[in-house]
N, C-alpha and C positions, 0 to 999 in steps of 0.2 A: 797967931792963932790958927791960921789956915794950914801952916806947916805941921802943927801938932795934929790937926784933924786928919791930914793926909797920912801921917805915920800910924795913927790909930787904925785907919782904914786898911792900910797895908798889913798891919799885924793881924787884924781880924780875917783878912783873906787868907793869910798863911795858915792861921789856926783852922779855918774852914777846909782848906785843901788837905791839911794833915788829918782832920776828922774823916774826910771822905776816904782817904787811903786806908786808915785804920779800919773803917767800916767794910770796905771791899775785901781787905785781908781777912777780917773776921769771918766773912761769908764765902770765902774762896771764889770770888768773882773776879775773872780776868779783866784787867783794865786794858781797853783798846781792842777787845775781841770782836770778830764778825761771824756771820753764819758759816757753819761747817759746809764743806763741799765733798761730793763723792768722787773719789779718785778711781777706784776699780771695784767692780763686783766680781770677785774671784770665785767662779763656779768650780774651778779645779780643786781649790783647797777649802771651799765653802766659807769664805771670809769676805767681809765688806771692808775695804780700805778707804778711809776718809781723810781729808785734809783738816787739821785742827783749827787752823785760821785764828790762833790766839786763845782759843777756849782751853780751859783746864779740866773741864769735865764734859763727858759725852753722855747724852740721854738717848735711850732707844726703847722701843716697845712695838708690839704688834699693833695692827691698825685698831683693833678693838680696845686694847689696853690704853692706847694713846687717847682714844676718845673719852676714856674714864680718868685720864690724867694719872695713869699708873705707869711709872717709868722705871727701867733698870738704869743704874748710873755706874759708869766706869771712869776712872781717871784716864787722861790721855797717855798714850804709850811713850811719846817723846815730844819734842818741841813742835814736830811737823805733822806726823800722821798717827792714826790710831786704827787698830784692826778689831772688827766685831765678828765673832763666829756666828754662823747661821746654820750649822750642821744639825741643830736641834729642831729645825723647822721641818714640816712635812714635805716630802719630795713628790708626792702624788697630786697635790693641789697647789694652786697659785697662792703665794704668801706675800703679804705687804708688811714691810718693817719701816717704821717712822723713826728718823734719827734727827737729833738737834744738839746744839751746843748750849752754852750758858746764855747766849744771846743769839738773836737772829731767827731766820725762818727755818722751820723743820723741813727735812728732806724725806721723800718717799722712795723706797727701793722695792721694786716688784721682783720677787723671786719666782721664776717660771718653773712649772712642774716638769719632771723628767718625761721623756717620750713614753707614751703608753704602749706602743707596739714597735717591735724590731724583729725582723726575720731575715736571715742571711743564708743563701745557698750558693753552690758553685756550679757553673755550666762547664762540666768536664769536657764536653765535645769540642770546645774551643781551645783547649789546652795546647794542642799541637801547633796552633797558629802563633804561639809565643816562644821566644827563645828561653833557655833555661835561666838566664840571669834577670829576666823581666819579672815585674811584680804580677801577682795573680789578680790585681785590682780589677782589671777589665773582665774577669771571669765571674765576678760576684753579681748575684741578683739580690737586691736590697728592697725590702718593704718596711716602711716606718710611718708612724703617725706624725713624726717630726717633719719639718720642711713644708714647702708648698709646691704647687705645680710649676711655678716659675723658678723656684729655688729649692729643688728636692735634695734629699739626703743622698750623697754619693760616697764612693769609696774614700774620698778625701776627708769625709767626716768620721770615718771609722778608725778604731784602733783594735789591736788583737793581742792575744797572748796564747801560749801553748800550755794546756793543762790548767789545773786549778791554781797551782803555785807559780805559774810563769809571770813574768813582768810584762806590763802593757807596752806595746810598741806601735809605731806607725805602720800603716799597711804596706808602704813601699818596701818594708823589710821582709815581707813574706813573698818569696820568689817561687817560680815554677819548679826550680831545682829542689828547693826546700820542701815543697808540697809533694814532689815525687818521692822524696826520702820518707816523708811521713806516711805515705801510702804502703810502704813495705810491710809495716807491722800494724798500721792504723794509729790514730791519735785523736784527741779531742782539742778543737780550737774554740776559743771564746772571742766573741766580738761584742763591741759596744759603741754607741755614738759618743764621741769624745766631748768633753766639756769645752765651752767657749766663754771666755771672760768678757765682761762688758767694761771697756776702758774709756775713760773720758778722753776726748780728742777735740782739739780746737775749742770752739764755742759750745760744743755739746758736752753736757755733764752726764756721766754714766748713771743709769737708773735701774739696771738689771734686765731691761727688756731686749737689749741687743745681744745678750748672751744666752747660754743654756746650760742646764745641768747635764752631767754624764748620765747615759741611759742605763737601764738594767742590762746585764750581760746575757748573751744567748750562746748556747753551745751548738757547735757544728761538728758532727762526728765524721772524721775522715776514715772511711772504711778501709780495711786491709784489702789489698789487691787480691782478686780471686785468680785461681789458676785455671786457664781455659782447658776444655776437654782436649785430649791428645789428638793431634792431627796426623793422619797417615798419608803416605804417598803410594799410589798404585804404580809401581815401576814398569808395568806392562802397558797400561793404558795411558801413562803419563798424565795422571790426574792427582792433584792434591785435594784432600777432602776438606776444603775451606768452604764453609756454608754461610748462610745468612746470619748476620749479627757479628761477623768477624771482619777483621781487616788485616792486611798483610803488606809487607814490603820485602824486596829481594835485593841482595847484594850478589854480584856474580863477577867472575873473572873478565876483565876487559871493560867493566862498567865505567862510564865517564860522567854520569850524573848522580847526584845525591838521591837516594831512594826516598820516596814519600809513601805514606800509608794510604792504601787503597781499600775503601769500604765495600763490603758485599751487602747491598741493600735489596737485592731481589730475593724474595722468600722462596722462589722455586729453585734456586741454585743449590745443588747438592755437592758440587765439587768444581774445581777450576783446572783447565788444561794448563800444563806447564808453559806451553808456547804463549798462552794468553797472560800468564803471570810475568814471564821474563820479557816478552815483546822486543826481542832483538833479532827476529828472523829465524830463530831455531825452531825445529819441529821434531827432532830426534829420529828422523826417518833415514836420511842419507848422511854420509860423512861430512859433507860441507854444511849440513844443518844440525850438527850434533849439539847437545846441550852442554854448556860449560859447567864447571864447578860452581855451585851457588849455595847461598844460605837464605832460606825463607823464614822470616819472622812473622808469627801469627799471634793475634790476641783478640779478645772480645773488645769491640770498639766502645768508646765512651759515649754516654748519652748526656742529656741535660741533668740527669739525676744520679748517674752512676759513672764512676771512673773506669778507665780502660783496665783490663785485666793484666796480669803478668804476661810476659812474652814467652811463647813456645818457639823454640828454634829448630828448624829442620835443615840438616846438612846433606846436600846432594853432591856426590862426587861427579867428576867429569865423565861424561858418557863414553863407554867403550865403542871401538870401531871394529867391525869384522876384519879378521886377518886375511882370509883367503879370498878366492874368486870363484865364480860359477863356471864350471866346465861342463860342456854338453857332451854326454856320453857316460859310459860306465867307468868306475874308478879302476886304476891299474890293478893287476892281480896281486902285486907285491906291496900295495899301499898299507900304511900303518896309521895308528891313532894320532900320530904327529902331523898327518896331512891335514892342513886347515881348509882345504878346498871343499866346495859343494858340487856334487855331480848330479846332473839331471839327464835322464834318458826317457825314451818313449816306448810304450808298448803299442805300436801302431797309433791309431786314433782312440784307442780304448782307455788308456791311462798314461800317467806320467809318473816317473819314479825318482825320488829324492834320496840320495845317499850322502851322509856326512861322516867320514871315517873317524873324526875326532870327537863325535858326540858320545856322551856318557851321562850317567846320573849326576856326576860331579861337574860336568861341563855340558849342561843341557842347551839345546837350541829349540827354536820354534818357528813355525811358518804360518802364513795366512794367505788367503786367496781373495783378490779384489777383481770384481767383474769388469769386463771391457767398458771403458768410458767413465769409470768411477775412480775417485781419489781415495787413497788410504787414510782412514781415520782410526788411529790406534785405539781409541776409546770405544769403538763400535764393532770392529771386526772380531771374529773368533780365531784365537791362536791355538795351534796344535803343536804338542811337544814332540821333540825328537831327542831321545835319551840313549840311543844305541847307534853304532856305526853300521847299521843294516839298511836294506832297501825299504823305503816307505812309499807305498803305492797310493796314488791319488787318482780316482776315476775321472774320466773326461766329463762326466755329468757334473762334477764339482769344479774341476779346473778346465773350464771351457776354453775354446779357441779364442785367443786374443786377451785372455785374462792375465793378470800379473801375480806372480808368486813372490812374496816378501819373506826373506829368511834372515833370522838374527839370533844372537845369543840371549838366553832368557835372563830375566831379572835375578840378581843375587839377593836372596832374602837376608835381612840383617839378623845377626845373632841376638840372643836375649839381652846382652849387655851393650850392644851397639845401637846407636841412634842414626848412623849414617845410612844413606840410601844409595844403592847401586842400581841404576836403571838398566833395563834391557838395552842391548847395543843398537847401533844403527843397522840398517838393513842392506842386504844384497837383493837386487830385483831381477827377476827373470820373466820375460814375456813368452807366454805359451803359444807356440806355433807347431801344431801337430803336423807330422809328415803326410804327404798325399797317400792315402790308402786306396786300395781297389774299390771301384764302384761297380756293382753288379745289378743290372736291372732285374727286378723281381719277375720271375716267369714260372709257369707251371707246365710240365710236360707229361704226356701219357705215352709210354712205350708199349706198343702192342707187338708181342712176340711174332717174329717172322713177317711182320707187316711194316712196322716203322723202320725206315731206312737209316735215319740219322737223328741223334740228339746233340745239338750244339748251341752254344751261347757265347756272347762277347763280354769281355771284362774291360772297363776303362781303368787303366792302371794309375792315373794321376789326374790332378787338376792343373789348369794352366797356371804357370808361375812357380810350380813345385815339381821337383824330380820325383819319380815313383819311389815310395818306401819299399814296395815289394816288386820283385823282378821275375819271379817264377812261382809255380804252384808245386807244393811239396806232395800233397795227397788229396784225394777226393773219396769220401766215404758215404755209403748209403746204409744208414744204420751203423752197424759195426763192421761192415764189409767194405774193403777198399775196392774201388772201381778203376779199371784201367782207362786211361784217357790220353789224348794228344793235345798239345798246345801249339798254336801258330802265332808268333814264333815261340820256340821252346823257352826262351828267356829274353827278357827285355834288356837291351843295352841302351840305357837312356843317357843322353848327354846335354840335351837342351830342355830347360824347364818350361819353355814356351810351346813345346810340342806335346800334344795329347797322345799318349801311347796306349794302344789297345792290344788285346790278346784274345784269340778265338779258341774256345775249349770244345773238344768233340769227345763224347763218351764212346767207349768201345761197344759197338752194336752186338758183336758175337758174344761178348761176355754178358750183356744184358739179356740176350735170348736164353741164356742158361740159368738165369736167376729166377727164384720163385716169384710169383705174383705178389704185389704189395699195394696197399693204399698209398695215396699221395703223401709223401713226407720229404723234408728238406735234406738236401745234400750238405755235408760238412766239408767245406773247401778250406784247406789249410795252406797258407802261403809260406814261402821260404823264411821270412823274417818273423813269423809268428802270428801274423794277422789271420783270423779265423772268421769265416762267414758261415752262419748256420741257418740262415733264413731266406736268402734270395731265390735259390733255385729249388723247386719242388718237383718230384718225379713219382709217377705211379707206374707200375709194371703190371700188365694184365694180358691174359690170353685173348685172342680175337673172338668176337661174337658173330655167329653166322647171320647173314641178312635173311629176312623172310622172302617168300616167293610172291611175285605178282601173278594174278590170274589174267591171261591174255587169250585172244582168238586170232587166227591167221586166215586171210582170204586173198584172192587175187586183187590186184590193184585195178584202177579204172583205166590206166594208160598202159601201153605196151612196155614190158620189161619192169613192171613194178609189182610190189606186193603191198598188202594193207594189214596192219595189226591194230587191234583194239584192246585197251586195258579195261578190264572189268572193274577193278578196285577203284574206290574213291581216293583221290590224291589228298593227302593231309594239308592243312593250312601251313604255309611256310615251306612247303616242299614243291618240287617240280619233277618232270619226267625228261630224261635224256636217253639217247641210244648210241650204241657203237656197233660197227660191222667188223667182224673178225673172221679169220680163216679157221679158227679152232673154237671149240666149245669153251664157254666161260663157266667155271664152277668154283665153289669154295669162296664166294664173295662174303666179306664180313662188314659189319656196320662201321668198322674203322677204315674201310676202303674209301679212298677219296677219288672222285671222278671229276677231273678238271677239264677234260677235253671232249666231253660228250656233246652230241648234236641234239638240238631241241626236238623233242618228240611231240607230235600231235596225234592223238588217238584217232585211228581210221584214215589217216592221210596216206597218200602213196609214197612208198619208199623204193627207190631204184636199187635193185640188187640182182645178183646172178645166183643160180642154183648152186648149192653146196656151201654157201656162206652162212655165217651165224649172225643173227641180230640179237643184241642183248639190250633189253629195256631196263633202265635204272630209275627208281624213285630216290631222289637225293634231297638232303637239306640244302635249301637255297643259299644259306650262309656258309656252312662248313663244307659243303659239297660231299658230305659223307653219305654212303648208301644206307637206306633203310630196308628197301625191298628190291628184288630184281627178277627178271625172267629171260632165259637164254633160249632162243628158238632157232633150229636148223631149217633153212629155207630149201625146199625142193622145187622141182619144176611145176608141181601141182599148185604151188603158192604164187606162181608168177603168171601175169597176163601175157599170153603169147601173141 
């Protein structure tokens, strides 16, 4: 009995198990299924990939629909995983999708909104710090609502494409070299924050919170490089017109270092001296400091918002060197335009003369004058052109003693089609040392006819350390008339520059006596080598002026053998009375007469004298000793105390 019961029970169990299988099959319920799990929230493709875990159907809904038990149902993709598209969800707000299988616990996936803000710009001013093959990543300025202070959005989070139809690439693929090519004509670049998938790892199951959507793309316009304003070079002043806002670099012959860009950041700068650009010791003045051939590149430098402009190239040829030398003196009589030398001569101390036989309009030279103690600055001095092989006279008021004269070939102006620069040549330098010219002390003479015995004056012919430039006098003129004269010595024979040579000049008195009277005017003294003095010696010629008479009385003296004379007139201030005793009468005295040897006269005092002598009383100027009045008295016995 018991065996039969056991068999019946076993049959019933089998029928029950069979019923259960049929029931599950009828309702598509997987036998042995567990809760689904989230494998990946794929923000790149906008899919949720889940593990089926034995389920045959997948149910999903928004959070609101799930609360109302409204589900979308899809069959599993395969034995293991199923993909759910979420591209239909809003990208601007957070979305929650609830997912479940036929059994088990529902899973929540949070879909993050895309970044609300993204701005990208390029700091062009840092571009030169990178090599051409490096990414421009470090040049980017990024602003975004995505990320945090601790974990901000960086260039590693971005991707880019060129133009609307380009393909998205990693930022490491955008190099400096590529950006430079885009600047030639300009281009549009697009940037966006790349999507990040949330993938289950280890014990953590993906839920969407550790990933992010791709952001909206932003356009960054790469402007076409501008062409900078043309840059000129002043080949005479040696200045390149490189101003504020520009940068330059220079390549030159013999350069050993790689040139770097140099910015001009001083707003007051209007140009740069070539010597300050090249900085190799060249200054363009002397042959050993000539400028080498060089190429100067100039552009508007980059700023944080603007790329550097295109490059303007200036080619400067190697500076020319003067062929000839400076020769002191006049050029030879048979010189031709093939003579490369420069001849410098003096017109006494009045002027200096420059002659360049090879100078012409097609081969122009120029010179400048630098004062003693000053250095030549080509950018500040005034240059004077020499375009003919004739004498160019420079007055000593401009070319002063000790100044330097710089002579060079002028800049060759480029033709309309040429961009090459040919600078003015290096210089020949001459130090001005005027010869020692005669020095005549300024004097004024009055020649009184038939009274003045001699007119003479001394001339210092040189200064110590220099030989005399003049050795003799050629002529002396009074107005237009030549005057005869004698010189002692007649001519200077100078051999020692440390000796001061002098010459005494005496005018011919006989000739002066025959000349008409004249007011004071200067003599024109012309020396043998051309020096002319028109101011130092002044001469007036006049007839003598009769002296006035003194009123006197004569009486016997108080002592034996004396006489006494009284002057009635009042003696003028600054005058005095003197007397002389002579054997003959004194007449014809003039105010030009000088009495140097008169005896002091006291009116009424005793004067020892003998009968027949003449006593002449003179009123003279105490300083000049010239007579103003006089009285000549013949002494008789009646005038003497016996």
